[in-house]
C-alpha positions in Angstrom: -4.1 -18.8 -7.2 -2.4 -16.7 -4.6 -5.0 -17.4 -1.9 -4.3 -21.1 -2.1 -0.6 -20.5 -1.6 -1.3 -18.1 1.3 -3.5 -20.7 2.9 -0.9 -23.5 2.6 1.9 -21.2 3.8 -0.1 -20.0 6.8 -1.0 -23.5 7.8 2.6 -24.6 7.5 3.9 -21.6 9.4 1.6 -22.4 12.4 2.7 -26.0 12.3 6.4 -25.4 12.0 6.7 -22.6 14.5 4.6 -24.3 17.2 6.6 -27.5 16.8 9.9 -25.7 16.9 9.0 -24.0 20.2 7.9 -27.4 21.6 11.1 -29.1 20.4 13.5 -26.4 21.6 11.6 -25.8 24.8 11.9 -29.5 25.6 15.6 -29.4 25.4 15.8 -26.0 27.1 17.1 -23.8 24.2 14.0 -21.7 23.3 15.5 -18.4 24.5 19.0 -19.1 23.3 18.2 -19.8 19.7 15.5 -17.1 19.2 12.7 -19.6 18.2 10.3 -17.5 20.3 10.9 -14.5 18.0 9.9 -16.5 14.9 6.8 -17.8 16.7 5.8 -14.3 17.7 6.3 -13.0 14.2 4.3 -15.9 12.8 1.4 -15.2 15.2 1.5 -11.5 14.3 1.4 -12.3 10.6 -1.4 -14.8 11.2 -3.6 -12.1 12.7 -2.4 -9.3 10.3 -2.8 -11.2 7.0 -5.4 -13.9 7.9 -5.0 -17.5 8.7 -5.5 -20.5 6.4 -9.2 -20.7 7.1 -9.7 -17.1 6.2 -7.8 -17.5 3.0 -9.8 -20.6 2.0 -13.1 -18.8 2.8 -11.9 -15.8 0.6 -11.1 -18.2 -2.2 -14.4 -20.0 -2.0 -16.3 -16.6 -2.0 -14.4 -15.6 -5.1 -15.2 -18.8 -6.9 -18.8 -18.8 -5.9 -19.2 -15.2 -7.0 -17.6 -15.9 -10.4 -19.8 -18.9 -11.0 -23.0 -17.0 -10.3 
């Protein structure tokens, strides 16, 4: 199901982009390697397409409606 993949991808995007900013910021290269652009893009997509929690709720709603 696409909602399951969207949920997993959204959760991993949050994890990887936030850790990349922390890692590169810790060594002082956040602005030089454009990690901040990827973080901002991920946060924009998070709001635009919904986060993992939203996708799981949407999937649960579809499954409950089909069972009823």
